[in-house]
N, CA, C and O atoms as CSV, one atom per row, in Angstrom:
chain,resi,resn,atom,element,x,y,z
A,1,MET,N,N,-18.420,20.190,-24.408
A,1,MET,CA,C,-17.562,19.100,-23.768
A,1,MET,C,C,-16.987,19.824,-22.855
A,1,MET,O,O,-16.660,19.195,-21.848
A,2,THR,N,N,-16.636,21.498,-22.874
A,2,THR,CA,C,-15.803,22.023,-21.515
A,2,THR,C,C,-16.512,21.817,-20.290
A,2,THR,O,O,-15.910,21.682,-19.225
A,3,ILE,N,N,-17.849,21.780,-20.387
A,3,ILE,CA,C,-18.813,21.517,-18.977
A,3,ILE,C,C,-18.229,19.997,-18.788
A,3,ILE,O,O,-17.568,19.865,-17.758
A,4,LEU,N,N,-18.356,18.842,-19.594
A,4,LEU,CA,C,-18.047,17.729,-18.963
A,4,LEU,C,C,-16.462,17.682,-18.410
A,4,LEU,O,O,-16.065,17.052,-17.431
A,5,SER,N,N,-15.864,18.318,-19.091
A,5,SER,CA,C,-14.153,18.324,-18.738
A,5,SER,C,C,-14.213,18.790,-16.974
A,5,SER,O,O,-13.876,18.096,-16.014
A,6,ARG,N,N,-14.682,19.990,-16.977
A,6,ARG,CA,C,-14.819,20.587,-15.607
A,6,ARG,C,C,-15.204,19.759,-14.850
A,6,ARG,O,O,-14.342,19.452,-14.027
A,7,ARG,N,N,-16.600,18.985,-14.700
A,7,ARG,CA,C,-16.930,18.192,-14.162
A,7,ARG,C,C,-16.181,17.013,-13.824
A,7,ARG,O,O,-16.489,16.433,-12.783
A,8,PHE,N,N,-15.233,16.558,-14.544
A,8,PHE,CA,C,-14.273,15.504,-14.185
A,8,PHE,C,C,-13.260,15.992,-13.525
A,8,PHE,O,O,-12.804,15.233,-12.670
A,9,ARG,N,N,-12.698,17.127,-13.651
A,9,ARG,CA,C,-11.904,17.708,-13.133
A,9,ARG,C,C,-12.330,18.077,-11.411
A,9,ARG,O,O,-11.572,18.046,-10.442
A,10,GLU,N,N,-13.381,18.326,-11.438
A,10,GLU,CA,C,-13.553,18.757,-10.001
A,10,GLU,C,C,-14.112,17.511,-9.006
A,10,GLU,O,O,-14.270,17.746,-7.808
A,11,ALA,N,N,-14.323,16.542,-9.410
A,11,ALA,CA,C,-14.502,15.290,-8.680
A,11,ALA,C,C,-12.937,14.760,-8.331
A,11,ALA,O,O,-12.043,14.673,-9.173
A,12,SER,N,N,-12.825,14.476,-7.108
A,12,SER,CA,C,-11.538,14.059,-6.689
A,12,SER,C,C,-12.084,12.163,-5.932
A,12,SER,O,O,-13.156,11.726,-5.513
A,13,LYS,N,N,-10.875,11.631,-6.071
A,13,LYS,CA,C,-11.108,10.335,-5.592
A,13,LYS,C,C,-9.847,10.494,-4.429
A,13,LYS,O,O,-8.938,11.315,-4.552
A,14,THR,N,N,-9.977,9.586,-3.332
A,14,THR,CA,C,-9.235,9.404,-2.765
A,14,THR,C,C,-8.380,8.025,-2.751
A,14,THR,O,O,-8.932,6.945,-2.538
A,15,VAL,N,N,-7.229,8.127,-2.953
A,15,VAL,CA,C,-6.158,6.969,-3.422
A,15,VAL,C,C,-5.470,6.586,-2.573
A,15,VAL,O,O,-4.897,7.389,-1.837
A,16,ALA,N,N,-5.301,4.979,-2.404
A,16,ALA,CA,C,-4.401,4.557,-1.384
A,16,ALA,C,C,-3.776,3.070,-1.600
A,16,ALA,O,O,-4.522,2.093,-1.523
A,17,VAL,N,N,-2.707,2.956,-1.810
A,17,VAL,CA,C,-1.745,2.023,-2.036
A,17,VAL,C,C,-1.674,0.900,-1.035
A,17,VAL,O,O,-0.982,1.013,-0.023
A,18,VAL,N,N,-2.336,-0.122,-1.282
A,18,VAL,CA,C,-2.261,-1.344,-0.010
A,18,VAL,C,C,-0.983,-2.537,-0.629
A,18,VAL,O,O,-0.787,-2.930,-1.779
A,19,VAL,N,N,-0.411,-2.809,0.410
A,19,VAL,CA,C,0.733,-3.907,0.190
A,19,VAL,C,C,0.396,-4.976,1.137
A,19,VAL,O,O,0.577,-4.797,2.342
A,20,PRO,N,N,-0.086,-6.085,0.675
A,20,PRO,CA,C,-0.595,-7.274,1.415
A,20,PRO,C,C,0.906,-8.104,1.918
A,20,PRO,O,O,1.763,-8.375,1.077
A,21,LEU,N,N,1.036,-8.369,3.032
A,21,LEU,CA,C,1.867,-9.166,3.565
A,21,LEU,C,C,1.848,-10.743,3.681
A,21,LEU,O,O,0.728,-11.254,3.663
A,22,SER,N,N,2.988,-11.615,3.801
A,22,SER,CA,C,2.430,-12.782,4.011
A,22,SER,C,C,3.086,-13.131,5.438
A,22,SER,O,O,3.582,-12.229,6.113
A,23,LEU,N,N,3.075,-14.536,5.901
A,23,LEU,CA,C,3.520,-14.774,7.191
A,23,LEU,C,C,5.196,-14.927,7.318
A,23,LEU,O,O,5.742,-15.357,8.334
A,24,GLN,N,N,5.826,-14.548,6.246
A,24,GLN,CA,C,7.413,-14.849,5.918
A,24,GLN,C,C,7.737,-13.378,6.760
A,24,GLN,O,O,7.098,-12.326,6.792
A,25,GLU,N,N,8.958,-13.769,7.392
A,25,GLU,CA,C,9.507,-12.758,8.346
A,25,GLU,C,C,10.466,-11.585,7.270
A,25,GLU,O,O,10.795,-10.447,7.605
A,26,THR,N,N,10.692,-12.086,6.273
A,26,THR,CA,C,11.808,-11.205,5.606
A,26,THR,C,C,11.085,-10.995,4.041
A,26,THR,O,O,10.304,-11.763,3.479
A,27,LEU,N,N,11.676,-9.571,3.507
A,27,LEU,CA,C,11.068,-9.926,2.030
A,27,LEU,C,C,11.996,-10.124,1.322
A,27,LEU,O,O,13.106,-9.688,1.624
A,28,THR,N,N,11.727,-11.006,-0.077
A,28,THR,CA,C,13.017,-11.574,-1.056
A,28,THR,C,C,13.343,-10.105,-1.950
A,28,THR,O,O,12.699,-9.082,-2.184
A,29,PRO,N,N,14.398,-10.501,-2.221
A,29,PRO,CA,C,15.098,-9.189,-2.767
A,29,PRO,C,C,14.130,-8.735,-4.318
A,29,PRO,O,O,14.509,-7.692,-4.850
A,30,GLU,N,N,13.318,-9.245,-4.786
A,30,GLU,CA,C,12.561,-8.920,-5.564
A,30,GLU,C,C,11.411,-8.141,-5.280
A,30,GLU,O,O,11.080,-7.209,-6.014
A,31,GLU,N,N,10.729,-8.488,-4.179
A,31,GLU,CA,C,9.983,-7.847,-3.084
A,31,GLU,C,C,10.502,-6.377,-2.727
A,31,GLU,O,O,9.766,-5.401,-2.875
A,32,GLN,N,N,11.726,-6.281,-2.279
A,32,GLN,CA,C,12.311,-5.312,-1.842
A,32,GLN,C,C,12.603,-4.381,-3.211
A,32,GLN,O,O,12.668,-3.163,-3.041
A,33,ILE,N,N,12.710,-4.706,-4.020
A,33,ILE,CA,C,12.818,-3.577,-5.592
A,33,ILE,C,C,11.420,-2.779,-5.605
A,33,ILE,O,O,11.184,-1.572,-5.648
A,34,SER,N,N,10.578,-3.918,-5.549
A,34,SER,CA,C,8.995,-3.667,-6.071
A,34,SER,C,C,8.515,-2.437,-4.896
A,34,SER,O,O,7.853,-1.456,-5.235
A,35,LEU,N,N,8.919,-2.652,-3.650
A,35,LEU,CA,C,8.424,-1.610,-2.350
A,35,LEU,C,C,9.332,-0.409,-2.938
A,35,LEU,O,O,8.785,0.662,-3.198
A,36,ARG,N,N,10.632,-0.574,-3.135
A,36,ARG,CA,C,11.403,0.910,-3.390
A,36,ARG,C,C,10.754,1.529,-4.814
A,36,ARG,O,O,10.612,2.748,-4.917
A,37,HIS,N,N,10.449,0.811,-5.681
A,37,HIS,CA,C,9.386,1.336,-6.685
A,37,HIS,C,C,8.262,1.816,-6.462
A,37,HIS,O,O,7.804,2.718,-7.162
A,38,LEU,N,N,7.572,1.254,-5.368
A,38,LEU,CA,C,6.309,1.794,-5.078
A,38,LEU,C,C,6.371,3.196,-4.653
A,38,LEU,O,O,5.656,4.133,-5.010
A,39,VAL,N,N,7.701,3.169,-3.533
A,39,VAL,CA,C,7.639,4.290,-2.919
A,39,VAL,C,C,8.145,5.488,-3.704
A,39,VAL,O,O,7.831,6.613,-3.315
A,40,HIS,N,N,8.977,5.312,-4.882
A,40,HIS,CA,C,9.491,6.044,-5.511
A,40,HIS,C,C,8.357,6.488,-6.512
A,40,HIS,O,O,8.452,7.689,-6.766
A,41,PHE,N,N,7.233,5.811,-7.198
A,41,PHE,CA,C,6.579,6.270,-8.029
A,41,PHE,C,C,5.089,6.542,-7.699
A,41,PHE,O,O,4.322,7.279,-8.319
A,42,LEU,N,N,4.801,5.698,-6.445
A,42,LEU,CA,C,3.355,6.215,-5.705
A,42,LEU,C,C,3.323,6.811,-4.389
A,42,LEU,O,O,2.334,6.894,-3.660
A,43,GLY,N,N,4.671,7.279,-4.115
A,43,GLY,CA,C,4.694,8.107,-2.916
A,43,GLY,C,C,3.874,9.323,-2.351
A,43,GLY,O,O,3.921,9.789,-1.213
A,44,ARG,N,N,3.255,9.650,-3.222
A,44,ARG,CA,C,2.381,10.931,-2.474
A,44,ARG,C,C,1.285,10.340,-2.193
A,44,ARG,O,O,0.525,11.072,-1.559
A,45,TYR,N,N,0.691,8.810,-2.504
A,45,TYR,CA,C,-0.492,8.581,-1.842
A,45,TYR,C,C,-0.078,7.799,-0.698
A,45,TYR,O,O,0.998,7.237,-0.493
A,46,ASP,N,N,-1.445,7.882,0.227
A,46,ASP,CA,C,-1.597,7.016,1.521
A,46,ASP,C,C,-1.136,5.497,1.262
A,46,ASP,O,O,-1.607,4.874,0.311
A,47,LYS,N,N,-0.216,4.932,2.123
A,47,LYS,CA,C,0.427,3.903,1.886
A,47,LYS,C,C,0.282,2.948,3.163
A,47,LYS,O,O,0.588,3.294,4.303
A,48,TYR,N,N,-0.236,1.682,2.801
A,48,TYR,CA,C,-0.678,0.905,3.759
A,48,TYR,C,C,0.086,-0.869,3.574
A,48,TYR,O,O,0.290,-1.417,2.491
A,49,MET,N,N,0.319,-1.328,4.637
A,49,MET,CA,C,0.910,-2.759,4.643
A,49,MET,C,C,-0.232,-3.313,5.294
A,49,MET,O,O,-0.607,-2.851,6.371
A,50,VAL,N,N,-0.842,-4.297,4.717
A,50,VAL,CA,C,-1.866,-5.784,5.671
A,50,VAL,C,C,-0.822,-6.292,5.749
A,50,VAL,O,O,0.061,-6.365,4.894
A,51,ALA,N,N,-0.858,-6.818,7.150
A,51,ALA,CA,C,-0.078,-7.639,8.076
A,51,ALA,C,C,-0.868,-8.636,9.064
A,51,ALA,O,O,-1.764,-8.359,9.862
A,52,PRO,N,N,-0.264,-9.895,8.772
A,52,PRO,CA,C,-0.832,-10.521,10.076
A,52,PRO,C,C,-0.220,-10.243,11.765
A,52,PRO,O,O,0.931,-9.937,12.077
A,53,GLN,N,N,-1.116,-10.410,12.458
A,53,GLN,CA,C,-1.138,-9.749,13.748
A,53,GLN,C,C,0.688,-10.247,14.496
A,53,GLN,O,O,1.493,-9.530,15.091
A,54,SER,N,N,0.781,-11.806,14.099
A,54,SER,CA,C,2.186,-12.026,14.662
A,54,SER,C,C,3.352,-11.479,14.052
A,54,SER,O,O,4.453,-11.599,14.590
A,55,LEU,N,N,3.168,-10.807,12.819
A,55,LEU,CA,C,4.206,-10.545,12.000
A,55,LEU,C,C,5.085,-8.838,12.584
A,55,LEU,O,O,4.593,-7.710,12.601
A,56,ALA,N,N,6.376,-9.254,12.961
A,56,ALA,CA,C,6.788,-7.803,13.216
A,56,ALA,C,C,7.163,-7.009,12.122
A,56,ALA,O,O,8.214,-7.347,11.577
A,57,VAL,N,N,6.575,-6.046,11.666
A,57,VAL,CA,C,6.898,-5.117,10.630
A,57,VAL,C,C,6.946,-3.656,10.804
A,57,VAL,O,O,5.945,-3.176,11.336
A,58,ASP,N,N,7.781,-2.934,10.510
A,58,ASP,CA,C,7.787,-1.616,10.443
A,58,ASP,C,C,8.526,-1.039,9.315
A,58,ASP,O,O,9.719,-1.276,9.129
A,59,TYR,N,N,7.807,-0.269,8.551
A,59,TYR,CA,C,8.163,0.272,7.314
A,59,TYR,C,C,8.089,1.732,7.248
A,59,TYR,O,O,6.944,2.184,7.205
A,60,PRO,N,N,9.013,2.533,7.233
A,60,PRO,CA,C,8.779,3.938,7.276
A,60,PRO,C,C,7.932,4.446,6.110
A,60,PRO,O,O,8.103,4.033,4.963
A,61,GLY,N,N,6.979,5.389,6.452
A,61,GLY,CA,C,5.869,6.075,5.453
A,61,GLY,C,C,4.893,5.028,5.304
A,61,GLY,O,O,4.027,5.420,4.522
A,62,PHE,N,N,4.646,3.777,5.749
A,62,PHE,CA,C,3.696,2.917,5.663
A,62,PHE,C,C,2.717,3.049,7.031
A,62,PHE,O,O,3.330,3.281,8.073
A,63,ALA,N,N,1.550,2.950,7.102
A,63,ALA,CA,C,0.616,2.570,8.062
A,63,ALA,C,C,0.547,1.059,8.075
A,63,ALA,O,O,0.846,0.489,7.026
A,64,ILE,N,N,0.199,0.345,9.107
A,64,ILE,CA,C,0.119,-1.137,9.303
A,64,ILE,C,C,-1.139,-1.499,9.878
A,64,ILE,O,O,-1.497,-1.405,11.052
A,65,LYS,N,N,-1.814,-1.967,8.786
A,65,LYS,CA,C,-3.324,-2.632,9.613
A,65,LYS,C,C,-2.923,-4.107,9.420
A,65,LYS,O,O,-2.414,-4.650,8.440
A,66,ARG,N,N,-3.291,-4.616,10.623
A,66,ARG,CA,C,-3.086,-6.101,11.052
A,66,ARG,C,C,-4.511,-6.653,11.167
A,66,ARG,O,O,-5.524,-6.045,11.511
A,67,PHE,N,N,-4.356,-8.078,10.766
A,67,PHE,CA,C,-5.460,-9.017,10.920
A,67,PHE,C,C,-5.250,-10.189,11.717
A,67,PHE,O,O,-4.169,-10.249,12.302
A,68,PRO,N,N,-6.067,-11.139,11.861
A,68,PRO,CA,C,-5.572,-12.349,12.462
A,68,PRO,C,C,-4.611,-13.380,11.367
A,68,PRO,O,O,-4.869,-13.459,10.166
A,69,ASP,N,N,-3.792,-13.920,11.851
A,69,ASP,CA,C,-2.820,-14.728,11.017
A,69,ASP,C,C,-3.634,-15.919,10.158
A,69,ASP,O,O,-3.006,-16.679,9.420
A,70,ARG,N,N,-4.917,-16.001,10.301
A,70,ARG,CA,C,-5.458,-17.341,9.739
A,70,ARG,C,C,-5.798,-16.785,8.136
A,70,ARG,O,O,-5.983,-17.486,7.141
A,71,PHE,N,N,-5.811,-15.492,8.225
A,71,PHE,CA,C,-6.298,-14.804,6.929
A,71,PHE,C,C,-5.003,-14.670,5.972
A,71,PHE,O,O,-5.088,-13.960,4.970
A,72,PHE,N,N,-3.804,-15.351,6.280
A,72,PHE,CA,C,-2.537,-15.006,5.252
A,72,PHE,C,C,-1.942,-16.521,5.583
A,72,PHE,O,O,-1.979,-17.194,6.612
A,73,GLY,N,N,-1.373,-16.770,4.264
A,73,GLY,CA,C,-0.599,-17.796,3.846
A,73,GLY,C,C,0.843,-17.873,4.006
A,73,GLY,O,O,1.458,-18.854,3.588
């Protein structure tokens, strides 16, 4: 059992948190709360926002990945 445990401890995964956005200009109050909780509890992971190309968004601590607007509702 020790060998198996050691093997799993040595393996590492890269984790990223991805937040998809819509074409809306602002976040709802509920979305703002969710984002604050995400930063608080998952802040140590890489964080990305997936956003439409036309949406002006900049949120500290998040990298922005943009895609054509047609992929967003």
